N, C-alpha and C positions, 0 to 999 in steps of 0.2 A: 261120251259119259252122259247121263241123264243130269237134270239139275240137281238132284242130289249131292249132298255136299260129302266129300269124302277126307278123309283125315290121314297123314303120313302116321307111319310107327312114332316118329318124335314127337308130333302132336298127341297122340296117345297118350307116352308118357307124361308128357308134361300134364295134361287135364287130368290124368289119373294118379298120376304119382305113382308109376311102375315102371320095370325098366323094360328094354327091348325084349330080354331075355324071358321074361314074365309072360309077354305078349304073344313071343312065339311057342312058349311052352304051351299057352292055353289053344294055340292055332294046332300044335302038334297032338293036342288033346283031346281035337274036334271041339272045343268050345266056341271058337271063333272062327270067321270066316272069310278073311279079308279076300278083295280083291286082287289079282298077282299082276302087275305091268312089269316083266323083266323079275329084276330082283327086288322091285318096289311092292311094297305091301299097300293097299290102300284100304282104308276102314269104314265101313259105312256106318249111319246112323243107327242100323239093327246092329252091327257090331260093337256102337256105344251103348247101347241099350244092355245088351249081352253082357259087356265088361261089368256095367254097372252093377248087375244082378250077380256075377259072380263073385265079386269084389265084397258085396254085401253079405251073401251067402259064407264065403271063406270067414269073415268078420264074426258071423254068427257059429261058426264052428260046423258048418256043412262040410262034407266030405264032397271031392271032385266028383264023382260019380251021383252024389244026388245032386249037384249043382245039375249034371249034363241032363238027368233024368227030368229034373223039373223044366230046362228051357225046352228040351225035345216036347213036351207037351204043348208048347204053346201055341205048335201049328195043328191040334186037334179039330179045331172047326167047331166048340162049343163055346164060344164068346169065352175061352180062358177057364171055364169053370172046374174042368179035370185038373188045370195045372195050379189054381187058388187053392183048391179041396186039396191037394197032396201037398203042397207048401205049406198049409196050414198044419198038417200032421206032423209034417218033417221040425217044424217051427215050434209044435207044441211038445214034441219028445228032446229037442232041444234045450228049450225054457225048463223042464222037468230035469235035464241033465245039470243045466247050469245050477239051477237052485239047489240041486243034489249037493253039487262041488263046493258051492257058496257053504252052505252048511256045513260040510266037511271042514272048510278051511275056516269058519269061525270056530270050531273046536279046537281044530289045532291051535289058533291064534292064541285062544283062552287060555288052553292047556299050558302055551308057552309061556304066558304070562305069568301064572301059577308058579312056574318053574324060576322063571325071573323072581318072583317074589319071595320065593324060598331061597334060592341064592343071596340074593340080598339081604334078608334075615339071616341066615347064615355065616357071610362075610361080616355084617355088623357085630354079630356073637364073637366070633373069633377075634377081631379088631378090639372089641370091648375087654376081651380077658388078655390081650398082649400089654393093652393100655394099664389094667387094673394090677 
């Protein structure tokens, strides 16, 4: 082994708050490439960086295929220009989607509040008639 620090699956799980199943899934999907020593998986600094990007992409709502494509662009040899440009495009589209979803949620919330206010008024009128 080189002087590069390797981490076990348990250390990766603890550091990134994921399950071993998650790490094996990302390995199966060819997003992570840990070294194998028998049954033992050893994760490199590169694997840690990739996992950090995978988890961030997932949090932002990127698909695993989008994440894979972005990670694959890292090695293009153009100082990551292509990777950064493509990430920017996907992120901008995702931001547009999130803003649209937020606006739809705000509309639904306001409509539900109006319905609740109507319900309160109706209940108040019904109770007022019963008391009177």
